[in-house]
GUVORO-154131 format. One record per residue (C-alpha): residue in three letters; x, y, z; residue number from 1. Coordinates in steps of 0.001 Angstrom, whole numbers, plus 500000, padded with zeros to 6 digits. Each point is the difference from the previous one (the first is absolute). Layout:
GUVORO-154131
<lumdren code="ALA" px="X" py="Y" pz="Z" pos="NUM"/>
...
end
This chain:
GUVORO-154131
<lumdren code="MET" px="324935" py="922537" pz="225163" pos="1"/>
<lumdren code="SER" px="502559" py="498362" pz="502280" pos="2"/>
<lumdren code="LEU" px="501948" py="497263" pz="498277" pos="3"/>
<lumdren code="ARG" px="501184" py="498517" pz="503286" pos="4"/>
<lumdren code="PHE" px="497687" py="497218" pz="501132" pos="5"/>
<lumdren code="PRO" px="500208" py="496521" pz="501524" pos="6"/>
<lumdren code="VAL" px="501522" py="497228" pz="497877" pos="7"/>
<lumdren code="SER" px="500189" py="496297" pz="500870" pos="8"/>
<lumdren code="ILE" px="503016" py="498099" pz="498680" pos="9"/>
<lumdren code="ILE" px="499294" py="496262" pz="499733" pos="10"/>
<lumdren code="GLY" px="503302" py="498153" pz="500140" pos="11"/>
<lumdren code="ALA" px="503056" py="500785" pz="502108" pos="12"/>
<lumdren code="GLY" px="502718" py="498872" pz="497605" pos="13"/>
<lumdren code="ASN" px="502411" py="502002" pz="497862" pos="14"/>
<lumdren code="CYS" px="497372" py="502018" pz="498118" pos="15"/>
<lumdren code="GLY" px="497583" py="500375" pz="502918" pos="16"/>
<lumdren code="CYS" px="502605" py="501318" pz="502429" pos="17"/>
<lumdren code="ALA" px="501371" py="502397" pz="497378" pos="18"/>
<lumdren code="PHE" px="496464" py="501239" pz="499305" pos="19"/>
<lumdren code="ALA" px="499326" py="500461" pz="503721" pos="20"/>
<lumdren code="ALA" px="503199" py="502000" pz="500521" pos="21"/>
<lumdren code="ASP" px="499382" py="502132" pz="496918" pos="22"/>
<lumdren code="LEU" px="496382" py="500818" pz="500846" pos="23"/>
<lumdren code="ALA" px="500866" py="500740" pz="503629" pos="24"/>
<lumdren code="SER" px="502818" py="502300" pz="498857" pos="25"/>
<lumdren code="ARG" px="497430" py="501942" pz="497970" pos="26"/>
<lumdren code="GLY" px="497573" py="500412" pz="502891" pos="27"/>
<lumdren code="PHE" px="497457" py="497255" pz="499312" pos="28"/>
<lumdren code="GLU" px="498345" py="497937" pz="502706" pos="29"/>
<lumdren code="VAL" px="501357" py="496522" pz="499303" pos="30"/>
<lumdren code="LEU" px="499054" py="496525" pz="501151" pos="31"/>
<lumdren code="LEU" px="502331" py="497116" pz="499125" pos="32"/>
<lumdren code="TYR" px="498426" py="496541" pz="500058" pos="33"/>
<lumdren code="GLY" px="501958" py="496754" pz="500156" pos="34"/>
<lumdren code="ASN" px="498513" py="496547" pz="499702" pos="35"/>
<lumdren code="PRO" px="499996" py="498230" pz="503400" pos="36"/>
<lumdren code="ASP" px="501917" py="497098" pz="498431" pos="37"/>
<lumdren code="HIS" px="502636" py="502359" pz="498531" pos="38"/>
<lumdren code="ARG" px="500415" py="502518" pz="502786" pos="39"/>
<lumdren code="ARG" px="503788" py="500267" pz="500297" pos="40"/>
<lumdren code="ASN" px="500196" py="503566" pz="498700" pos="41"/>
<lumdren code="ILE" px="496974" py="501132" pz="502016" pos="42"/>
<lumdren code="ASP" px="501554" py="498538" pz="503148" pos="43"/>
<lumdren code="ALA" px="503349" py="501664" pz="499240" pos="44"/>
<lumdren code="ILE" px="498354" py="503402" pz="499522" pos="45"/>
<lumdren code="ARG" px="498093" py="499570" pz="503265" pos="46"/>
<lumdren code="ALA" px="503142" py="498924" pz="501848" pos="47"/>
<lumdren code="ASN" px="501949" py="502992" pz="498659" pos="48"/>
<lumdren code="GLY" px="497164" py="502405" pz="500701" pos="49"/>
<lumdren code="ARG" px="500241" py="501450" pz="496477" pos="50"/>
<lumdren code="LEU" px="500577" py="499263" pz="496323" pos="51"/>
<lumdren code="LEU" px="503476" py="501131" pz="498997" pos="52"/>
<lumdren code="ALA" px="500624" py="501036" pz="496379" pos="53"/>
<lumdren code="SER" px="503301" py="500711" pz="498280" pos="54"/>
<lumdren code="MET" px="501484" py="501028" pz="496632" pos="55"/>
<lumdren code="ALA" px="497397" py="501628" pz="497688" pos="56"/>
<lumdren code="ILE" px="497681" py="500689" pz="502962" pos="57"/>
<lumdren code="THR" px="501522" py="500444" pz="503428" pos="58"/>
<lumdren code="GLY" px="498515" py="500298" pz="503449" pos="59"/>
<lumdren code="GLU" px="498074" py="498304" pz="502769" pos="60"/>
<lumdren code="PHE" px="496285" py="499500" pz="499394" pos="61"/>
<lumdren code="TYR" px="497132" py="498833" pz="502148" pos="62"/>
<lumdren code="PRO" px="497265" py="498314" pz="497957" pos="63"/>
<lumdren code="THR" px="497259" py="498095" pz="501755" pos="64"/>
<lumdren code="VAL" px="501000" py="496334" pz="499691" pos="65"/>
<lumdren code="THR" px="497589" py="497099" pz="500233" pos="66"/>
<lumdren code="THR" px="499355" py="496378" pz="499129" pos="67"/>
<lumdren code="ASP" px="496219" py="500561" pz="500198" pos="68"/>
<lumdren code="MET" px="498394" py="500272" pz="496558" pos="69"/>
<lumdren code="ASP" px="496816" py="501478" pz="501496" pos="70"/>
<lumdren code="GLU" px="502046" py="502904" pz="501360" pos="71"/>
<lumdren code="ALA" px="501685" py="500489" pz="496627" pos="72"/>
<lumdren code="VAL" px="496728" py="500054" pz="498040" pos="73"/>
<lumdren code="ASN" px="498345" py="502436" pz="502407" pos="74"/>
<lumdren code="PHE" px="503013" py="502330" pz="500129" pos="75"/>
<lumdren code="SER" px="499688" py="501233" pz="496396" pos="76"/>
<lumdren code="ARG" px="497937" py="499805" pz="496822" pos="77"/>
<lumdren code="PHE" px="503285" py="499581" pz="498111" pos="78"/>
<lumdren code="LEU" px="501616" py="496575" pz="500286" pos="79"/>
<lumdren code="VAL" px="503468" py="499929" pz="498443" pos="80"/>
<lumdren code="ILE" px="500902" py="496364" pz="499341" pos="81"/>
<lumdren code="ALA" px="503712" py="499235" pz="500244" pos="82"/>
<lumdren code="VAL" px="500214" py="496217" pz="500214" pos="83"/>
<lumdren code="PRO" px="501523" py="497511" pz="497534" pos="84"/>
<lumdren code="ALA" px="497699" py="498629" pz="497318" pos="85"/>
<lumdren code="TYR" px="500123" py="496539" pz="501568" pos="86"/>
<lumdren code="ALA" px="498292" py="501517" pz="503070" pos="87"/>
<lumdren code="HIS" px="497108" py="501484" pz="497999" pos="88"/>
<lumdren code="ASP" px="497687" py="496991" pz="500354" pos="89"/>
<lumdren code="ASN" px="500378" py="499910" pz="503788" pos="90"/>
<lumdren code="LEU" px="499589" py="503771" pz="500175" pos="91"/>
<lumdren code="ILE" px="496773" py="499832" pz="498005" pos="92"/>
<lumdren code="GLY" px="498792" py="497336" pz="502432" pos="93"/>
<lumdren code="ASP" px="500817" py="502276" pz="502950" pos="94"/>
<lumdren code="LEU" px="498159" py="502954" pz="498440" pos="95"/>
<lumdren code="LYS" px="496881" py="498161" pz="498806" pos="96"/>
<lumdren code="ASN" px="498280" py="500410" pz="503367" pos="97"/>
<lumdren code="PHE" px="500037" py="503808" pz="499768" pos="98"/>
<lumdren code="ASP" px="497726" py="502428" pz="498180" pos="99"/>
<lumdren code="LEU" px="502458" py="501721" pz="497671" pos="100"/>
<lumdren code="SER" px="497428" py="501751" pz="497823" pos="101"/>
<lumdren code="ARG" px="501374" py="503395" pz="501077" pos="102"/>
<lumdren code="HIS" px="503656" py="498992" pz="499921" pos="103"/>
<lumdren code="VAL" px="502576" py="500603" pz="497294" pos="104"/>
<lumdren code="ILE" px="502563" py="497197" pz="499787" pos="105"/>
<lumdren code="ILE" px="503383" py="500956" pz="498529" pos="106"/>
<lumdren code="VAL" px="502128" py="496972" pz="499118" pos="107"/>
<lumdren code="ASN" px="503723" py="500441" pz="499436" pos="108"/>
<lumdren code="ASN" px="501628" py="497490" pz="497659" pos="109"/>
<lumdren code="ALA" px="496434" py="498877" pz="499357" pos="110"/>
<lumdren code="ASN" px="500688" py="497282" pz="497413" pos="111"/>
<lumdren code="PHE" px="496385" py="499755" pz="498743" pos="112"/>
<lumdren code="PHE" px="498417" py="500241" pz="503473" pos="113"/>
<lumdren code="SER" px="496874" py="501874" pz="498857" pos="114"/>
<lumdren code="PRO" px="497951" py="497258" pz="498299" pos="115"/>
<lumdren code="MET" px="500161" py="497879" pz="503162" pos="116"/>
<lumdren code="GLY" px="499985" py="502795" pz="502561" pos="117"/>
<lumdren code="SER" px="497040" py="501841" pz="498511" pos="118"/>
<lumdren code="ARG" px="497981" py="496817" pz="499649" pos="119"/>
<lumdren code="GLU" px="500625" py="498778" pz="503555" pos="120"/>
<lumdren code="LEU" px="500110" py="503266" pz="501966" pos="121"/>
<lumdren code="ASN" px="497683" py="502402" pz="498124" pos="122"/>
<lumdren code="PRO" px="501893" py="503158" pz="501040" pos="123"/>
<lumdren code="GLN" px="499227" py="503449" pz="498662" pos="124"/>
<lumdren code="ALA" px="503093" py="499729" pz="497822" pos="125"/>
<lumdren code="VAL" px="503196" py="498029" pz="499535" pos="126"/>
<lumdren code="LEU" px="503095" py="501776" pz="498724" pos="127"/>
<lumdren code="GLU" px="503084" py="498222" pz="498721" pos="128"/>
<lumdren code="THR" px="503581" py="501151" pz="499652" pos="129"/>
<lumdren code="ASN" px="502575" py="498000" pz="498088" pos="130"/>
<lumdren code="SER" px="502730" py="500448" pz="502588" pos="131"/>
<lumdren code="SER" px="500842" py="501197" pz="503480" pos="132"/>
<lumdren code="PRO" px="500559" py="503760" pz="500256" pos="133"/>
<lumdren code="TYR" px="503278" py="499262" pz="501798" pos="134"/>
<lumdren code="ALA" px="503160" py="497948" pz="499819" pos="135"/>
<lumdren code="SER" px="500206" py="498943" pz="503630" pos="136"/>
<lumdren code="SER" px="500808" py="497318" pz="502534" pos="137"/>
<lumdren code="VAL" px="499064" py="499622" pz="503656" pos="138"/>
<lumdren code="ARG" px="501793" py="498276" pz="502845" pos="139"/>
<lumdren code="ASP" px="499704" py="500209" pz="503781" pos="140"/>
<lumdren code="GLY" px="497523" py="502869" pz="499870" pos="141"/>
<lumdren code="GLU" px="502085" py="502143" pz="497633" pos="142"/>
<lumdren code="VAL" px="499037" py="500597" pz="496385" pos="143"/>
<lumdren code="ARG" px="502734" py="500976" pz="497549" pos="144"/>
<lumdren code="ILE" px="498533" py="501875" pz="497028" pos="145"/>
<lumdren code="THR" px="502668" py="499987" pz="497305" pos="146"/>
<lumdren code="GLY" px="497833" py="501674" pz="497379" pos="147"/>
<lumdren code="ILE" px="496617" py="501547" pz="499221" pos="148"/>
<lumdren code="LYS" px="498697" py="499709" pz="496466" pos="149"/>
<lumdren code="ASN" px="499493" py="503181" pz="497984" pos="150"/>
<lumdren code="CYS" px="496621" py="498812" pz="498680" pos="151"/>
<lumdren code="LEU" px="497689" py="497017" pz="500377" pos="152"/>
<lumdren code="PRO" px="497401" py="498462" pz="497644" pos="153"/>
<lumdren code="ILE" px="496578" py="499465" pz="501579" pos="154"/>
<lumdren code="ALA" px="496476" py="499061" pz="498906" pos="155"/>
<lumdren code="ALA" px="496610" py="499539" pz="501654" pos="156"/>
<lumdren code="PHE" px="497435" py="497206" pz="499689" pos="157"/>
<lumdren code="SER" px="496996" py="502247" pz="500610" pos="158"/>
<lumdren code="ASN" px="498227" py="503116" pz="498822" pos="159"/>
<lumdren code="ALA" px="498719" py="500786" pz="503502" pos="160"/>
<lumdren code="MET" px="502624" py="502499" pz="501164" pos="161"/>
<lumdren code="ASP" px="499687" py="503763" pz="500001" pos="162"/>
<lumdren code="GLU" px="502606" py="502739" pz="499673" pos="163"/>
<lumdren code="LYS" px="500460" py="500317" pz="503764" pos="164"/>
<lumdren code="GLN" px="500926" py="496343" pz="500306" pos="165"/>
<lumdren code="LEU" px="502316" py="500209" pz="497010" pos="166"/>
<lumdren code="SER" px="501724" py="502988" pz="501595" pos="167"/>
<lumdren code="GLN" px="500399" py="497988" pz="503192" pos="168"/>
<lumdren code="ILE" px="501460" py="497063" pz="498088" pos="169"/>
<lumdren code="THR" px="502446" py="502335" pz="498294" pos="170"/>
<lumdren code="ALA" px="501017" py="501344" pz="503417" pos="171"/>
<lumdren code="ILE" px="500682" py="496517" pz="501377" pos="172"/>
<lumdren code="PHE" px="502776" py="499304" pz="497523" pos="173"/>
<lumdren code="PRO" px="503384" py="501738" pz="500138" pos="174"/>
<lumdren code="GLU" px="500443" py="500092" pz="496238" pos="175"/>
<lumdren code="ARG" px="498093" py="501159" pz="496937" pos="176"/>
<lumdren code="LEU" px="497283" py="497532" pz="499009" pos="177"/>
<lumdren code="LEU" px="499584" py="498901" pz="496397" pos="178"/>
<lumdren code="TRP" px="496326" py="499110" pz="499624" pos="179"/>
<lumdren code="TRP" px="499146" py="497226" pz="497556" pos="180"/>
<lumdren code="ASP" px="496500" py="499124" pz="498838" pos="181"/>
<lumdren code="ASN" px="500289" py="496284" pz="500651" pos="182"/>
<lumdren code="ILE" px="501134" py="497775" pz="502861" pos="183"/>
<lumdren code="PHE" px="501143" py="497322" pz="497537" pos="184"/>
<lumdren code="ALA" px="502437" py="502525" pz="498551" pos="185"/>
<lumdren code="ILE" px="501413" py="500399" pz="503508" pos="186"/>
<lumdren code="GLY" px="500266" py="496229" pz="500404" pos="187"/>
<lumdren code="MET" px="501939" py="499793" pz="496738" pos="188"/>
<lumdren code="GLN" px="502480" py="502651" pz="501185" pos="189"/>
<lumdren code="SER" px="501565" py="498307" pz="503001" pos="190"/>
<lumdren code="ASN" px="503736" py="500509" pz="499617" pos="191"/>
<lumdren code="ASN" px="500526" py="497440" pz="502780" pos="192"/>
<lumdren code="GLY" px="498688" py="497299" pz="497688" pos="193"/>
<lumdren code="VAL" px="502526" py="500892" pz="497331" pos="194"/>
<lumdren code="ILE" px="503100" py="500497" pz="502149" pos="195"/>
<lumdren code="HIS" px="499827" py="497766" pz="503062" pos="196"/>
<lumdren code="PRO" px="499159" py="496581" pz="498480" pos="197"/>
<lumdren code="VAL" px="502627" py="500202" pz="497251" pos="198"/>
<lumdren code="GLY" px="502667" py="501338" pz="502342" pos="199"/>
<lumdren code="GLY" px="499103" py="497385" pz="502594" pos="200"/>
<lumdren code="ILE" px="499873" py="496968" pz="497708" pos="201"/>
<lumdren code="LEU" px="503187" py="500865" pz="498092" pos="202"/>
<lumdren code="ASN" px="501877" py="500605" pz="503261" pos="203"/>
<lumdren code="THR" px="498819" py="496827" pz="501751" pos="204"/>
<lumdren code="GLY" px="503523" py="498695" pz="500553" pos="205"/>
<lumdren code="TRP" px="501262" py="503281" pz="501400" pos="206"/>
<lumdren code="ILE" px="496955" py="500413" pz="502260" pos="207"/>
<lumdren code="GLU" px="500367" py="496526" pz="501475" pos="208"/>
<lumdren code="SER" px="503814" py="500149" pz="500275" pos="209"/>
<lumdren code="THR" px="500276" py="503455" pz="501574" pos="210"/>
<lumdren code="LYS" px="496632" py="500145" pz="501813" pos="211"/>
<lumdren code="GLY" px="499383" py="503348" pz="498310" pos="212"/>
<lumdren code="ASP" px="503410" py="501563" pz="500586" pos="213"/>
<lumdren code="PHE" px="500074" py="501987" pz="496761" pos="214"/>
<lumdren code="PHE" px="498304" py="503016" pz="498472" pos="215"/>
<lumdren code="PHE" px="496941" py="498670" pz="498173" pos="216"/>
<lumdren code="TYR" px="499973" py="502797" pz="497421" pos="217"/>
<lumdren code="ARG" px="503652" py="500959" pz="499503" pos="218"/>
<lumdren code="ASP" px="501417" py="496472" pz="500225" pos="219"/>
<lumdren code="GLY" px="497015" py="497887" pz="499004" pos="220"/>
<lumdren code="ILE" px="498612" py="501852" pz="496972" pos="221"/>
<lumdren code="SER" px="502975" py="499543" pz="497680" pos="222"/>
<lumdren code="PRO" px="499658" py="500877" pz="496283" pos="223"/>
<lumdren code="SER" px="498817" py="496477" pz="499124" pos="224"/>
<lumdren code="VAL" px="497506" py="499898" pz="502864" pos="225"/>
<lumdren code="GLY" px="498862" py="503472" pz="498973" pos="226"/>
<lumdren code="ARG" px="499248" py="498734" pz="496498" pos="227"/>
<lumdren code="VAL" px="497748" py="497291" pz="501455" pos="228"/>
<lumdren code="VAL" px="498237" py="502666" pz="502085" pos="229"/>
<lumdren code="GLU" px="499402" py="501969" pz="496798" pos="230"/>
<lumdren code="ALA" px="498785" py="496899" pz="498111" pos="231"/>
<lumdren code="LEU" px="497430" py="499262" pz="502705" pos="232"/>
<lumdren code="ASP" px="499060" py="503671" pz="500052" pos="233"/>
<lumdren code="ASN" px="499325" py="499933" pz="496256" pos="234"/>
<lumdren code="GLU" px="497555" py="497133" pz="500528" pos="235"/>
<lumdren code="ARG" px="498233" py="501990" pz="502715" pos="236"/>
<lumdren code="LEU" px="499700" py="502977" pz="497648" pos="237"/>
<lumdren code="ARG" px="498479" py="497810" pz="497263" pos="238"/>
<lumdren code="ILE" px="497401" py="498620" pz="502398" pos="239"/>
<lumdren code="GLY" px="499140" py="503504" pz="501156" pos="240"/>
<lumdren code="GLU" px="499675" py="501181" pz="496406" pos="241"/>
<lumdren code="ALA" px="497544" py="497174" pz="499276" pos="242"/>
<lumdren code="PHE" px="497760" py="501454" pz="502716" pos="243"/>
<lumdren code="GLY" px="500364" py="503528" pz="498661" pos="244"/>
<lumdren code="PHE" px="502637" py="501263" pz="502447" pos="245"/>
<lumdren code="ARG" px="503037" py="502005" pz="498930" pos="246"/>
<lumdren code="LEU" px="502334" py="499252" pz="502867" pos="247"/>
<lumdren code="PRO" px="503466" py="501373" pz="500764" pos="248"/>
<lumdren code="THR" px="502970" py="497660" pz="499863" pos="249"/>
<lumdren code="VAL" px="501433" py="498922" pz="503326" pos="250"/>
<lumdren code="LEU" px="503047" py="502199" pz="499331" pos="251"/>
<lumdren code="GLU" px="497813" py="503030" pz="499272" pos="252"/>
<lumdren code="GLU" px="498000" py="499400" pz="503162" pos="253"/>
<lumdren code="MET" px="503023" py="499542" pz="502260" pos="254"/>
<lumdren code="ILE" px="501635" py="503155" pz="498640" pos="255"/>
<lumdren code="GLY" px="496690" py="501800" pz="500589" pos="256"/>
<lumdren code="PHE" px="499954" py="498724" pz="503582" pos="257"/>
<lumdren code="TYR" px="503614" py="500647" pz="500925" pos="258"/>
<lumdren code="GLY" px="501633" py="502060" pz="497246" pos="259"/>
<lumdren code="GLY" px="503043" py="499112" pz="497943" pos="260"/>
<lumdren code="ASP" px="501195" py="499973" pz="496400" pos="261"/>
<lumdren code="CYS" px="500499" py="496407" pz="498848" pos="262"/>
<lumdren code="SER" px="499676" py="498272" pz="496646" pos="263"/>
<lumdren code="ASN" px="499218" py="496513" pz="501329" pos="264"/>
<lumdren code="PHE" px="498791" py="498380" pz="503181" pos="265"/>
<lumdren code="SER" px="503316" py="498537" pz="501147" pos="266"/>
<lumdren code="ASP" px="501512" py="503503" pz="499860" pos="267"/>
<lumdren code="PHE" px="497190" py="501263" pz="502232" pos="268"/>
<lumdren code="ALA" px="500486" py="497093" pz="502397" pos="269"/>
<lumdren code="PHE" px="503723" py="500730" pz="500251" pos="270"/>
<lumdren code="GLN" px="499614" py="503765" pz="500447" pos="271"/>
<lumdren code="SER" px="496949" py="500280" pz="502292" pos="272"/>
<lumdren code="LYS" px="501075" py="501380" pz="503377" pos="273"/>
<lumdren code="THR" px="496597" py="499206" pz="501495" pos="274"/>
<lumdren code="HIS" px="500307" py="496301" pz="499201" pos="275"/>
<lumdren code="ASN" px="503691" py="499623" pz="500820" pos="276"/>
<lumdren code="SER" px="500185" py="501699" pz="503386" pos="277"/>
<lumdren code="THR" px="499441" py="496760" pz="501929" pos="278"/>
<lumdren code="LYS" px="499959" py="496225" pz="499528" pos="279"/>
<lumdren code="VAL" px="497095" py="499598" pz="502401" pos="280"/>
<lumdren code="LYS" px="497416" py="499414" pz="497233" pos="281"/>
<lumdren code="THR" px="502054" py="497362" pz="498161" pos="282"/>
<lumdren code="PRO" px="498312" py="496578" pz="500322" pos="283"/>
<lumdren code="ASP" px="501744" py="497631" pz="502402" pos="284"/>
<lumdren code="ARG" px="498023" py="496951" pz="498854" pos="285"/>
<lumdren code="MET" px="497855" py="498967" pz="497049" pos="286"/>
<lumdren code="GLN" px="496851" py="500059" pz="502125" pos="287"/>
<lumdren code="HIS" px="500347" py="503787" pz="500068" pos="288"/>
<lumdren code="ARG" px="497109" py="502283" pz="499035" pos="289"/>
<lumdren code="TYR" px="501781" py="500889" pz="496728" pos="290"/>
<lumdren code="ILE" px="499138" py="496436" pz="498980" pos="291"/>
<lumdren code="CYS" px="497084" py="498930" pz="502203" pos="292"/>
<lumdren code="GLU" px="498019" py="503227" pz="499531" pos="293"/>
<lumdren code="ASP" px="501025" py="501525" pz="496699" pos="294"/>
<lumdren code="ILE" px="499782" py="496827" pz="497918" pos="295"/>
<lumdren code="PRO" px="496605" py="498575" pz="501091" pos="296"/>
<lumdren code="TYR" px="498304" py="503377" pz="500469" pos="297"/>
<lumdren code="ILE" px="501439" py="501941" pz="497064" pos="298"/>
<lumdren code="LEU" px="501492" py="497714" pz="497364" pos="299"/>
<lumdren code="VAL" px="497230" py="497389" pz="500185" pos="300"/>
<lumdren code="PRO" px="497155" py="502486" pz="499326" pos="301"/>
<lumdren code="TRP" px="502093" py="501649" pz="497262" pos="302"/>
<lumdren code="TYR" px="500593" py="496656" pz="498325" pos="303"/>
<lumdren code="GLU" px="496373" py="498889" pz="500225" pos="304"/>
<lumdren code="LEU" px="498622" py="503337" pz="498808" pos="305"/>
<lumdren code="GLY" px="502394" py="499843" pz="497056" pos="306"/>
<lumdren code="ALA" px="499062" py="496423" pz="499168" pos="307"/>
<lumdren code="ARG" px="496299" py="500907" pz="500059" pos="308"/>
<lumdren code="VAL" px="500581" py="502596" pz="497267" pos="309"/>
<lumdren code="GLY" px="502315" py="497759" pz="497974" pos="310"/>
<lumdren code="ILE" px="503422" py="501333" pz="501011" pos="311"/>
<lumdren code="GLU" px="502870" py="497575" pz="500539" pos="312"/>
<lumdren code="SER" px="502218" py="501101" pz="502893" pos="313"/>
<lumdren code="ARG" px="502996" py="497675" pz="499958" pos="314"/>
<lumdren code="ALA" px="502199" py="501931" pz="502426" pos="315"/>
<lumdren code="ILE" px="497199" py="500436" pz="502544" pos="316"/>
<lumdren code="LYS" px="499063" py="496323" pz="499759" pos="317"/>
<lumdren code="ALA" px="503626" py="498888" pz="500354" pos="318"/>
<lumdren code="VAL" px="500531" py="502031" pz="503165" pos="319"/>
<lumdren code="ILE" px="496793" py="498618" pz="501551" pos="320"/>
<lumdren code="GLU" px="500944" py="496416" pz="499147" pos="321"/>
<lumdren code="ILE" px="503586" py="500289" pz="501278" pos="322"/>
<lumdren code="ALA" px="498828" py="501615" pz="503246" pos="323"/>
<lumdren code="SER" px="497406" py="497244" pz="500408" pos="324"/>
<lumdren code="SER" px="502763" py="497390" pz="499676" pos="325"/>
<lumdren code="ILE" px="502293" py="501815" pz="502438" pos="326"/>
<lumdren code="ASN" px="497380" py="500324" pz="502731" pos="327"/>
<lumdren code="GLY" px="498009" py="496841" pz="499276" pos="328"/>
<lumdren code="VAL" px="496789" py="501965" pz="499460" pos="329"/>
<lumdren code="ASN" px="497814" py="500177" pz="496900" pos="330"/>
<lumdren code="TYR" px="499593" py="503767" pz="499860" pos="331"/>
<lumdren code="PHE" px="497595" py="499744" pz="497068" pos="332"/>
<lumdren code="GLN" px="497587" py="498211" pz="502346" pos="333"/>
<lumdren code="THR" px="500669" py="501866" pz="503248" pos="334"/>
<lumdren code="GLY" px="500422" py="503490" pz="498562" pos="335"/>
<lumdren code="ARG" px="497505" py="502744" pz="499193" pos="336"/>
<lumdren code="ASN" px="498717" py="498322" pz="496859" pos="337"/>
<lumdren code="LEU" px="496877" py="500923" pz="498057" pos="338"/>
<lumdren code="LYS" px="497870" py="497686" pz="502141" pos="339"/>
<lumdren code="ARG" px="501029" py="501796" pz="503183" pos="340"/>
<lumdren code="LEU" px="499367" py="503338" pz="498320" pos="341"/>
<lumdren code="GLY" px="496488" py="498750" pz="499196" pos="342"/>
<lumdren code="VAL" px="500354" py="500477" pz="496235" pos="343"/>
<lumdren code="ASP" px="500956" py="496492" pz="498832" pos="344"/>
<lumdren code="HIS" px="496566" py="499486" pz="498436" pos="345"/>
<lumdren code="MET" px="500348" py="503034" pz="497740" pos="346"/>
<lumdren code="SER" px="500794" py="499856" pz="496313" pos="347"/>
<lumdren code="LYS" px="502552" py="502372" pz="498529" pos="348"/>
<lumdren code="ALA" px="497231" py="502443" pz="499030" pos="349"/>
<lumdren code="GLU" px="498346" py="499755" pz="503431" pos="350"/>
<lumdren code="LEU" px="503329" py="500475" pz="501744" pos="351"/>
<lumdren code="LEU" px="500748" py="503067" pz="497911" pos="352"/>
<lumdren code="ARG" px="496566" py="501438" pz="500879" pos="353"/>
<lumdren code="PHE" px="500556" py="499249" pz="503678" pos="354"/>
<lumdren code="VAL" px="503381" py="501712" pz="499943" pos="355"/>
<lumdren code="ASP" px="498468" py="502983" pz="498231" pos="356"/>
<lumdren code="SER" px="497263" py="500211" pz="502646" pos="357"/>
<lumdren code="ALA" px="502560" py="500172" pz="502829" pos="358"/>
<lumdren code="THR" px="500467" py="503703" pz="499415" pos="359"/>
<lumdren code="PHE" px="499807" py="503169" pz="502015" pos="360"/>
<lumdren code="GLN" px="499397" py="503384" pz="498406" pos="361"/>
<lumdren code="LEU" px="502130" py="502471" pz="501923" pos="362"/>
<lumdren code="PRO" px="498103" py="503220" pz="500845" pos="363"/>
<lumdren code="LEU" px="502921" py="501680" pz="501707" pos="364"/>
<lumdren code="ALA" px="501341" py="502503" pz="497494" pos="365"/>
<lumdren code="SER" px="503211" py="500637" pz="501898" pos="366"/>
<lumdren code="ALA" px="501078" py="496358" pz="500062" pos="367"/>
<lumdren code="THR" px="502400" py="498510" pz="497493" pos="368"/>
<lumdren code="LYS" px="498212" py="497526" pz="497768" pos="369"/>
<lumdren code="LYS" px="501509" py="497429" pz="497662" pos="370"/>
end
């Protein structure tokens, strides 16, 4: 069976362009879709006549590029979603007009996409990862891939896939996949939600004074900031445990992704070559995605899920409230709360049953399962 087949990448930002370059470098047929209202990268690739990649993946690549969703949906049965969580609602609206019953949707940095996406789109399956496969940034039609993770947690919200499709999904990703039984376990594992909000909030002065002219990890995650990261992480682990998940710490996960030998998170932040090779991903304003995406779409559902099962999460709540004050937005109301997930009517017992039902029994013997 050939494992090279068409793949549609939905989203032409950092992750989407890295995915397109990676898949093209491995011989896949690739389509890269950009929203017509956010077409800068698509236009740059068209103007250059190619997608240029550097660092971890190098070369010139020639994916099909489009701003036509109909073309993207018809190009492949595999739709790899690589847009920020705050674009999910609009994306679902764009996809609702299509018959996706034979499509597999793979959402990177999914942040609890499946309950909404499955309900609105009725695809064959939705898969969620907890992170992007790459550390990357794109500018002027060139994607710089500073790192590729060694492994990546993933789960499926469906039992409708066969071994061939699972083999194809495995082939799409550049790293080893760690299959989990439950998409809520993936949602509770987002390292972005642990690292970015704390680092952003506690470096507000530096971000606004320097416009991001510092290394977010090496300079921003000092020992004291690292201890707050670990305190918030401990709350996340307690919430996960209440739902029956034994999750890795953020330090364990980051070392698994990138390697290293560190005893605490600030040591990792200081030593990581992947995260300290460029300042380009340091926020230059407090309306940055580290705040405007990771707090409403990760911390808010964590906090509300914890509250529903009786867990007090003081650090998580404090970060949400401070960010709300900074940006003049009530993230508890605007974020991905239980109402938006469609589970606000559920009791603790009903919520636990719903979470338990969101499982996928992996038939692929060769895959790594958690």
